[in-house]
C-alpha positions as MATLAB code, in Angstrom:
seq = 'MSENKISVEVQIADRRYPLRVAPAEEKILRQAEEELRQKLAYWQNQVSLKENQDYLALSLLTHIVEDIKARKDRDTKHTFIHNKIKSMNKNIDALSIKENTNSTNTDLP';
ca = [
     -24.294   12.727    6.571;
     -24.427    8.964    7.459;
     -23.672    6.281    4.864;
     -25.995    3.227    5.232;
     -24.237   -0.065    6.688;
     -24.920   -3.614    6.404;
     -24.252   -6.023    8.805;
     -21.892   -8.923    7.965;
     -19.900  -11.593   10.236;
     -16.166  -12.714    9.833;
     -14.912  -15.447   11.222;
     -11.070  -15.139   12.515;
      -9.414  -18.568   14.265;
     -12.823  -20.070   15.136;
     -14.871  -17.134   16.066;
     -17.483  -15.198   14.599;
     -17.548  -11.239   14.827;
     -20.747   -9.077   13.762;
     -19.646   -5.963   11.935;
     -21.587   -3.117   10.278;
     -19.620   -2.125    7.215;
     -20.125    0.068    4.311;
     -21.654   -1.779    1.214;
     -18.359   -1.049   -1.204;
     -16.185   -2.336    2.254;
     -17.464   -5.437    2.385;
     -15.468   -6.854   -0.548;
     -12.032   -5.464    0.846;
     -13.118   -7.141    4.223;
     -13.909  -10.791    2.757;
     -10.168  -10.651    1.173;
      -8.859   -9.674    4.136;
     -10.923  -12.513    5.961;
      -9.390  -14.802    3.360;
      -5.786  -13.404    3.663;
      -6.241  -13.516    7.178;
      -7.237  -17.067    7.317;
      -4.420  -17.891    4.811;
      -1.809  -17.008    7.453;
      -3.128  -18.210    9.914;
      -3.297  -21.766    8.512;
       0.820  -21.075    7.312;
       1.993  -20.653   10.824;
      -0.300  -23.854   11.928;
       1.403  -25.807    9.721;
       4.853  -24.477   10.347;
       5.106  -24.456   14.096;
       2.790  -26.027   17.070;
       1.529  -23.558   19.147;
      -0.868  -23.497   22.035;
      -3.173  -21.036   21.534;
      -4.817  -19.484   18.488;
      -3.884  -16.263   20.058;
      -0.414  -17.520   19.400;
      -0.961  -17.833   15.346;
      -3.125  -14.661   15.157;
       0.123  -12.635   17.113;
       2.262  -14.330   14.025;
      -0.276  -13.254   11.910;
      -0.118   -9.966   12.592;
       3.389   -9.657   12.908;
       3.815  -11.102    9.409;
       1.196   -8.839    8.070;
       3.201   -5.505    9.585;
       6.241   -6.836    8.300;
       5.367   -6.890    4.804;
       3.166   -3.397    5.097;
       6.912   -1.840    6.441;
       8.460   -3.013    3.576;
       5.754   -2.636    0.856;
       6.173    1.275    2.474;
       9.693    1.372    2.314;
       9.361   -0.011   -1.201;
       6.797    2.867   -2.363;
       9.111    5.560   -0.656;
      11.886    4.337   -2.427;
       9.901    4.814   -5.609;
       9.001    7.716   -4.937;
      12.171    9.470   -4.463;
      13.680    7.827   -7.366;
      10.591    9.504   -9.999;
      10.621   12.447   -7.876;
      14.979   13.215   -8.712;
      13.977   12.032  -11.977;
      11.256   14.474  -12.285;
      13.801   17.301  -10.940;
      16.443   16.340  -13.426;
      13.942   16.489  -16.415;
      13.389   20.165  -15.482;
      16.396   20.750  -15.201;
      17.338   19.816  -18.552;
      13.979   21.505  -19.589;
      15.447   24.675  -18.081;
      18.830   24.603  -19.407;
      17.320   23.986  -23.112;
      15.076   26.579  -22.353;
      17.689   29.066  -21.571;
      19.785   27.848  -24.317;
      16.879   28.391  -26.690;
      16.336   31.921  -25.790;
      20.325   32.552  -25.807;
      20.232   31.360  -29.721;
      16.991   33.159  -30.555;
      18.094   36.304  -29.039;
      21.255   35.623  -31.246;
      19.819   35.558  -34.526;
      17.714   38.410  -33.951;
      20.791   40.629  -33.969;
      21.539   42.267  -37.919;
];
């Protein structure tokens, strides 16, 4: 099933790019366009380079570094939560065994 696409145009480093996207993706595309515009402006203020391609390369590099850091952070949090759940399950199992042992002992005359 083909989803309806809309035509949009984004501007990146003084160039316009016509795209066709799902209507639900347009807002995300505009947000990405704005974030890229901000990264380009940041690098243009930080270093003096000859071509927009150089600013685009630095912007892409910083984005990838941020993405890698975010993934590592997410993985660390996932591991922490997974270990907490395992620990809690062990405690529940231990309590369950203890409760079963106690209930078995109280059933005796």
